[in-house]
N, C-alpha and C positions, 0 to 999 in steps of 0.2 A: 271695758272691751266687750262688744256685743258677740255673742256665739254665732256659729256659721250661718245660720239661717237668715240673719238680717242682712247678709251680704247678697242675697237673692230678692230682698224685697218683702219677705214674708212677715207678717205681723201676728203677734199673739191675739187673743181674745181681749176685747177692751174692758178688762176687769183687774182688780189687784191681783198680783201674783199668788198670794196665799189663798185667794178664793179660787182661782184657776185650779191651782194644785188640789185643792179640796174637791172640786167637781171631777178633776181627772181620777182620783183615787175612788170616789164615789161611783163613778161609771165603771171602774175595773172591779170593784166589789160586786156590783149588780150583776155584770156579765158572768162573772166567775161563778156566783151563786146560782145563775140561771142554767149555766151549763152543768153544774153539779146536780141540779134538780131535775134535769131533763129525763135522765135514765130512772130516777125515782117515780117520776110521774108515769113513765111509760110502764113500769111494773105495776103501779096502781091501777092504770087503765086496764089492765089485763087481769084485775082481781088478784094480785099477786101478795097482797098484804091481808093478814087476818084482821087487822084494825086498820081501816082506810080513812081515819078521821083526818081532817085538814090539818089540824094541829099536830097530829103526830107526823104527818109527813113533812110539815115545816119544820119541826124540830129534827127529824132524820136529816133533811137536806143541810140544816145549819151545822149539825154535827159532823156531816161528811165535808162541808166546806171548811169547818176548822181543822179536820184531820189531814186534808191535803195542804194545808198551811203548816203542818208540823205540830199542831196542839194535841197533845194526848188526852184521851177520853178514859175516865176511871169507871170501870165497869163493875157491876155487882153480878158475879157468875156464881154458878152452882159447882161448889167444891166437894170432894169426897173427903169424909173424915176417916175414922178407923173402919177397918174391915167390917162390913155389915152395918155399918152406921147409916143413917139417912142423910141424903145430900143436904149440905148447909150452905147458905149464901157466903160466898167469899169475894174478896176484892180482886179485880184484875185490872191490868191497864192496857188499852189499845194504842200502840205507839208506832205501829208499823207504817210508815207514811209511803203512799203511792207516788213516787217521785215523778212519773209520766204525768200525773194530773197536776203535780205542783208547777209543772211548766205552763199551765194555763194562767195563773196570776202573774207568773214571772213575765211571761211574754206580754201580757197586758201592761204590767209596769214598765216594761222595755219601751213600749210604744207611748205611754204617758210620759216617761223621762224624756224621749226625744221632743215630744210636742212642747213641754216645758222649757227644755233648752232652746227651743226657737223662739220662745216668747220672752227669754230672760237676758239681761246682762251679766256677766261673769260675776259681779259682785252682788247679785240679787238673786241668783239662783236658789240660794238657801231658803229664801221666803216661800217658794213654791214647793220645795222639797219638805219643808217643815210642815206647811199647812196640809200637804198631802199625807204625810206619815201620821199625823195626829189624827185626821178623819179615819184614816184605815184603821188605826189602833182603836178608835171609838167604834167602828163597825164591828171589829172582832170582840170587844168587850161587850157590846149589846148582844151580839149573837150568842156568846157564851152565857150570859146572863138568861136570855129568854130560852135557850135550848137545854139548859140543865133538867135533869129528870131524877126521879128517884132511883133509876136503873143507870144512867149514864150522868156521871159527875164531871163537871168542867171547872178547872181552876182560873178564876176570873184574871189574874195576873198573866197566865201563859195565854189566855184567850185574848188579852190586849196587847200583849207586846211580841208574841211569837209570830203572829201572821205578818208582822211588819217587817221581819227579817228578809224572806224572800221577796216581798214587794219592794223594799228598799234597795236590795241587791239589784233587781231588775231595773228600776228607775235610775240607779246610778250608772249602770252600764249602758242604758239606752242614751242618757244624756251625755256620756263619754263619747259615745258612738257619733252623736249628733255634732258635738263640739270639735271632735277631731284630735283632741289632745288633753291630757289631764291639766296642762297649763292654762289652756284656754277655759278650762271648766271651772277650775279653783283660782285661778290667778296667780299661780306660783310657777315661774320659769325654771323647770328643773335643769335645763341645759346650762342656764347662766350660773346656777347654784354649784353644779358639778364642776364647771369651768374654774371655779374659784378654789377648789380643793387642790391638794398635792397631786404630783404624777403618781406616786404610789397608791394613794387613796383611789384615784381613778382606774388604775389597773386592778386593784382588789375588788373594786365595785363592778368592773367589767367581768372579771373571772366569776365572782359570786353570782351575778345576773346571769351570765351564760349557762352556769351550773344549774341554776333554778329553772331556766328555759329548757335545758336538756333533761332535767328530771321530769318537767311536765311532758316532755316529747315521749319519754320512756313509759310514763303512766298511760297517755292516751294511745300509744301504740298498742300496748299490753291490753288496755280495755278494748279497744277496737277488735283486736285478734280474739279475744275472749267471747266478745259478743258474736263474732262471725261463727266461733265454735258452738255457740249456744244456738244460732239459727240452724246450724247444720244438725246439732243434736235433735232440735225439735222436728225438722225434716225427716230425720230418720225414724224417729219414733212417732211420727203423725198418726199412724193407725191405732196407737195406744192411746193417744190424745182424743181421737175421734170417739174411741169406744167409751171413754169416760163421759163424754158429752151425751152420748146415746144412753148410757146407764142412768145418768141424772135426769133425762126426760123433762127438760125445764122449759120446752116450748120455744117458739121462734124469739119472743121477746125476752124471755129468761135466758136463753142462751146468748142473745146479743148483749145484754146487760153483764153477763158473765165474762164474755169476750172484752168488753170495754175495761172491766175491772182488772183483767189479767194485762191488757195492754198498758194499763196505768202503772203496773208494777214491772213492766219490761225493764226500765233502767235499773231497778233493784236487782233484777234477775241478771243483768249484764254485770253488775259489781260481784254478785254471788259467783258468775262464772270466772271473774278475775280471781277471787279468792280460790276457787276450785283449780285453776290452772296453776297457781302458785304453790299449791300443796298445802296451805293453811287450811283450806275447807270452810265451810260453813254449817250452821246448825238448822235443822229443821224440827225443832222442839228440844226440850230438856234432855241431855244426856246423848243426842244424836250428833253425827258427824258425816258430811259427804265432801269428798275431796278427790283429788288425782290418784292418791295413794291408798284410797279404799272408801268405801261407803257403808255406814252402818245407821239406818235410821228406823224409827218405830213406824206404828200406824200413821197414815197420813190422811187428812180430809180429802173428799172427792173433789179435788181441783184439777182440771185436764192437764195443765202445764206440769204438775208433779209427775204425770206418767212418763215424761221424758228424761226423768232423772236416771242417770247411769247408777245401777245398783250392783251389788255383789262384788266379788274379787275382780279388779280390773287389771289384767295382764299387762297392758301397755299404757296404762293411765299415767305412768311417769313421763311420758312423752309430753303430756301438757305443761310439765316444768320448763320446757324449752320457750314457752312463749314469753315470760317476763324477761328471760336471758336474750332472746331475739329482739325484744323491745329496747332493752339495754344496750345492745350492740347498735341498733339504729340510732340511738341518743349519743353513744360514743362518737360514731361516725359524724353525726350532726355537730357535735362540739368541736370536732377536728377542723370541719370546714368553716366553723364560726371563726376560728382562729384567735381566741381570748384565752389560751392556756398561758397566762402570766406567771403563775405559780411555777410552771416548769422553767420558763425564762429566768425568773429570780433564783430558782435552785440551781440553775446551770451557772449562774454568776457566782455563787457562793462554793459550790462544789464541782471541781473539774472533772471528776470522774463521770462521764456521760452515761455508761451503763447503769450506774446507780441512780442519777438523778431522773433518767427517762422511766425507770421502773418505779421509783418512789413517787414521782409526780402522776403516773398513770394510776397507781394503786389508790393514792388519795383523791384523784378525780372520780374514780370508781366508787369510793366510798361516799364522797359528796353527793354525786348524782344519784346513787343508789338510795341515799338517805332522803333526799328530796322526793324521790318516787315513792318511798315507803310511807312518809308523812302524808303525802297526797292520797295514797291509797288508805291509809288509816282513816282520813277524813272521810272518803267515800264509804268505807265500811261502816262508819258511824252513823252516816245519814241513811245508808240503806238498811240497817238491822233494825230490829224492834220487836215488840211483842203483839201478838193477837188477842192477849187478854184471857184466854181460855186453855183450860186443860195444860197439856204439855207444851203447847205452842206459845209460851211465854218468853221462849228464846228462839228467835228467828234471825238468821243472817251471820255474817263473817265477824269474828272477833277482831277489833280494830288493832290491837298490838300484835297479836299473831300474824295478821295480814300484813302489817307494816313490817315486821321483821323478815317475812318470807320474801316479800317483793323487794325490799332493799337489798337483801343478800343476793337474789337471782338477778336483778337489774344491775347491781354493781359488778357482778361478774361478767354480765354481757357488756357493760360499758368497757371493761378493760379490754375484752375481745375485740370490741367494734373499734376503740380508738387506736389499738395495736395495728389492726388490720386496715384502718382507715387509708394510710398512705399507698398501699398496694391497691385498694379499691379506687383511689383517685387516678392512679396510672392507667388502671384498666379502663376507666371511664374516658380519660383523654385519648387513649389508644382507639376506642370505639368511635369517639367523635372525629378523630383524624381520618379513620376509614371512611365514615359517612361523608365528609367533606371531598374525600379523593374521588369516591364514587360518584358524587354530585358533579365535581368537575369534569369526570370523564363523560 
């Protein structure tokens, strides 16, 4: 079965699919490398590097390209030994990924996936994907081999395999977007398979699927509200941010590159804000903790956005804990509107005491949706955290397990509230719609 684009008469390039996939991946790798190299060249043009050799700049650009793909860089940093001892070289790992810049190869892969889907039959798409991923892995492996230095070590296995992960994810999502459904993409009709299962299996699948979707709603709502709070916090402390910029005196080009780097970490900061509002907090260095219930951090580097960090005792910081609970309430209401609470129906058949079955099914629902939201939050925390590889900054970001527990508990409580209040909210909405219709008719 041909994918969607063949219905419009579009044709792929007249070449084997594996070769077209290889060319698409090579194009994406080169474009993303040029985007990463642009700010480095700009700094070099303003004499911002002590060593401005072409080989040094090329290796630095390659290392930056690997970093935005998630490849950790092994640094030789200067550590301090015993008191009064001279500084000795010590190992460090730079693993803090700028997720905003990771979107560059992801979006390029998304575009390539759509193009390859238009040129492939359903049972042939794997050829294009395989060729593309192999070439991208080869590009990463070559970059890691060339860009290794005595100061920056790169594991070749990581350089070859890790960049393929965001690239492959983007390609699969792009191909799925072009195909219109997973069945058209991989040739498996999920609806037909589900129709052959028992009624109880279909009910259980619908219940679990809706719970997973509701957990995603809770997480996305919580992350969105946390990002809005982050934006408000930056706006309130804008004078402090500007003061740090002025103190650095990096010049127009240096300030622009610093701003680009901070924008690259904005998705990380949004996840940090999620951890902050949940109360689990995040670290900005070994032994530090910043959260809605209090902030205790040591000296920080002169990075402008750090000036917006709320510090000291926070009298009303606990109000931030409402964010995950409110997101959970929205998810509970969404689940009610979805109408897939088959566990409550099954429990009502088995036990006649409605007061018990309603309470038990709602509590189970809160635990399930909260757990899904917590697991997703743990995944985001794991992606957003990392090490800067120097000094105390070897621990930056939220702890995944701690974040998962806090988000799960608070979102679960919100789900119970939202699902319980859902019928009343539905009645109020219908009354408002009736009033609007009456006003329109008059």
